[in-house]
N, C-alpha and C positions, 0 to 999 in steps of 0.2 A: 383862680388857679390854685392859690395858696390854701384856700379852704377845702378844695377837692383833694389835694394831697394830704391834708390833715385828716380828712375823713377816711381816706384809704389806709392810712397808717394808724388810725385810731388815736390821734393826738387831740389834745384840747388846747384852745387858745386862751391864754391868760394875758390880761393887759397890765403892764407895769405902771408904776406911779408917773412915769414921764410919757405915758401914752403909747409905748411900743407894744406890738403884738408878739408874744412869745408862745411858740408851740411846745407843749410839754407832753411826754408820754406818761399817762396816768399811772402806769406800772412803776414808774421811777419816783413817785411821790411817797415819802416816808411818813410825813405828818403835816397837818394843817392846824394852825393855831392863831388865836387872836393875840395881838401884842399885849404885853402886860400893862396894867394901868398904874401909872406913877403920878402921884399928885405933885411931886416936887420936880420942877423943870430940870434941875441939875442931874436928876437920876433917870431922865428919859433916855431911852436908847434909840427910839425911832420918831420920825415926824408924825404929826397928827393925821397925815394923809394915809398912813398905813392902817388898813383895817383887817388884814390877814397876812400871815406869813406861811409860805409853802416851802417845806424842807424836802430836798431831793436826795437820792441814794448816793450821789457823788459828793455829798457834804455841803453843797451850795444851797442857798435859799433865795426865794423871790418874794419881795414885799409887794403886795398888791392893794389897790384901793377897793376892790370888790370885797364884800363881807364873806366870812368863812361859811355861814350856812348856805349862801347862794352857790359857792364853789362846791361844797359837799353835794348839793342837790344835782349840779351838773355832772359830777363824777358818778353819781348813781345811775344816770341815764345811759 
């Protein structure tokens, strides 16, 4: 049911780090970026589980375990 509603509204499903499914309107995505690489643990801003950060038009962001190239590919479809 949830996937049918997402398809009708043209939403994509993104899985968060804790395994929750989040439906996102692709038109609300401002940027997609890999987390910065910091060699020093005290300078790290995110956990090693974060492989991609999705920024939205409302100023929020979603950290995801999926890699950015995979997400970009899904957005092109």
